[in-house]
N, C-alpha and C positions, 0 to 999 in steps of 0.2 A: 590577504586570503590565506586561511590556514589549510594545510593539507590533511586529508583524512587518510591515515596510514595505521599500521599495526600498533605502533606506539600509542597513538591517540585512543584507539578503540580498546586496547588492552587495559587502559587505565580505569575504565569503568565497568568492564564485564564482570559479572558475578559468578562465583563458584556455586555449584549445587551442593546443598547440605545432604549428608549421608542419610538422614532420617526424614527427608522431605517427602511430600506426596503430590499428586497432580493438582490438588487444590492450592498448593503454594505457588503455582506457576500461571495462575490466572485463567479466566474463562473469556474467550474472545467471541464476538459476534461479527459475522461477515454477511453483508447484504450484496448479493451478486447474482448474475445470470439472467438470461431471457431466452426465448425460443431461438435456437440457432447459435447461441453464445454460451452454452453450458460449459465449454472447455475453459473459458476464462474463470469461472467459479471454481472448477476443479484445480487449476494451476494455482490460483490464489490460496485456496484452502490448504493445499499441500505446502505452500510457502509458510503459512501460519504454523503448521504443525512441525515442520522441519526447523523452524526458528526456536522451538522449545515451549510453546504455549501448552499449558496443562490440559485445557479443554477448548473445543471449538464447536460452535453452532453456526451452521450456514443457513440463512433464510433465502429460499429460492422459490421460483414459480413451480406450481404443482407438477408440470410435465418433466421437470429436471430431477425428480426424486430418485428414480432408478439410476440415473447417470451418477449422481453424487454418492448415493449409498454404496454403489459397486466400485466406484473409482477411488473414493476416499472413505473407507470403512471406519477409520478412526474418528471421523467427524459425525456430529449429530446434525439432523436437518429439521427445520420447521418449514412448513409449506404455506405459501401465500394463497389467498382465496382465488387469485387469478392464475390460470394454468400457464400463461405465456409470458407474463412479465410481473414485476413486483408492483403492488398497488396499495398496500396498507402497511404502515410501519408497525413492526411487532413490538412487544414490550421490551424495554431496555433494562429492566430490573434484573440484577444479579450478574451483569457483565462488567468486566474490568476495562474493556476497550472495545471500540467498534470500528469497522472498516466498511466502506461502501464504494461501489463503482464498477468493478470488473464485469464486463458483459451485461450491464444493466439495461441498455437500450434507452430510448428517449420517449417512451410513451408518456402522455400527459399525466397519468396516474403516478408513474414513477417519478416524474418531476415533483409532484406534490409530496411524495414520500421523502425525497431528498430534502425538500424544504422543511418538512416536519422534523426530520432527523437533526438538521442543523439547529433548529429552534429548541429541541427538547433534550439533546444529548448532553449529559453532565460528566461523562468520562472521556478519556482521551480518544480522539477521532482522527482517522485518516481517510481522505477522499481521493479517488483516482478516476481516470477514464470517463465514462459517461456521467458520473456524478459531477465531474468538473465541467463537462459540456452543458449540463443542466445549470450549473452556477453561472456559466458564461451567458446563458439566455435569461438569467434572473440575477443580474449583478448586485442587487440589493442584499443578496444572501451573504456576500463577503462581509458586510458590516455586522451581520448577526452571528458570525462564527465565534465560538468560545476561543479564548486566547490559547495559542499553541496548537490549534488544529493544524494537521499536516496535510498539505496538498502536494500531489506528485504528478505534475503535468510533464508531458514531452513538449518540445517547442511549439508544435501546432496547437495543442490544447492551451498552453500558456498564452499564446497570442490571441486566442479567442476571447479571453476575459481581460487581457492586458493591452490589447491593440497590437498592430503589426510592428515588427522590428527588422532592421536590415542586417545587423551584425550580432554576434554572440555577446559582445561587450555591451551593446544597447540593451539586450534582453536581461543580462545580469544586473544592470543598473536598475531596470524596472522591477526585477525580482526583489532586490533589496528594498526598494521604495515601498512596494506593496506589503512586504512582510512587516515593515515598520508601521505603516498606516493602519493595517487591520489586525496586527498582532498575531499573524499566522506564520507557520513554518512552511517554506516552499522548497520542495525537492525538484529542481529543474533537471530532468533526465537528458542524457546524451553523453557524448564523449567528454570526460571530465565533468560528470554530474556535479552541480553546485547546490548547496543547501544554504538558504538564508534564514536567519533567526529574527525575531521581533526586535532584538536589541541592536540590529545592524551587522552582526557578525556574518561572515560568509566563509563557507568551507568548500573545498574542492576535492573530489574523490580521486584516488590514485589507482584503484583496481578496475578491471573490466577491459573489454576488447571489442573490436567491430563485429565479431561473430554474434554478439548479444543483441544486435539490431535485428530482431526477429519477433514475430507475433507471439504474444503471451509473456514475453520477458518482463514487461511492466506489471503484469498481474502477479507474477511471482514476487516482485519487489514489494508490492502492496501487502501481500501476505506476510512477508518477513517483517516488515515494519509493524504490522498489526500484532504479530506474535511477540515482538519485543515489548510493545506497549502493554500487552496483557500481563507480562512478567514484571510490571512496575518500573521499567526503565522510563526515564523522563522522555517527553516527546522529542527533545533535541537529541538525546542519546539514541532513541529508537531510530530516528531518521539517519543519523550518522552511521550507526552500526549496520542498519539495514542496507544502505548503499554499499558499504564496505564489503560485507559478506556476500551480497548479491554479485558484486563485481568479481570478488575472489572466486566464488563458485563458477562464474563464467570463465575465469582464467583456467581453473582446473578442467572444466569441460573442453576448452579449446586445446589444452594439452593432450587430452585423450582422443578427441574427435576431430580436431582441426577447426579453425574458425568458421570455415564455409558451411560446415554441416551441423553446427550447434542449433538445437531447438530448445524451447523453454523447458521442456521436461528434463533435458540434460542439466540445466542450471539447478533445478530442484534436486536432482539426484546427486549433484556435486556439493550441495550445502553441508552434508555431514563432514566432508573433508575440510571445507572452509572453516567451519566452527572448530573442528579438531585442531 
């Protein structure tokens, strides 16, 4: 099991060209939010932008428009026909990477949207949260995923589609097996987050702390990974760098706030220090 540390991540991070523009850093599409869960979309969107994506469009239910437009003015928004949850997959044309899951909810129409996304997406894709819960209820979707699709479950979400596990070691063994079988990248979140690749490689993160065990932290991680994908990092690189910088930002937040008081917004606000 290889350790994810500064040496590993620095080896593939790209410098920004002096004469570059926002179009050089990709256009990400984030499908997120439902009534009562607009905060997840906000946190994830901020993660995308802090990770360096050039452009971000967030597709949200109609009632979340004012929340997103005022909380993340740097992002563009497209509105679903349904006011309370996502119901129809928007056009994927023109996007360099897509992310889905934070705060989506489990409405039947949203389930169909996630299924359509998996079937039709031809650019790098990261799935989290309720998108994974939808996959757990429709296990046939695993076999339909494009190779190197990134899944970011916490242990509970992982067990919903992989079955129950008694120990961390058992769960990691299943993680490796599923990555090989379906050709997906799994980011199994938690203390010492592990990443499994389709070729059987396993990586373990070295950054992060217990203060990051707080609502919204995973939404930020999804955003960071999506932002890296939009900038044309490979899915494996995006997953590895995403968990490293997410954990490092959490460590900076713990240094200034203390572990007990960290909230997900603190992680977002510490990302510039982590990247610097």
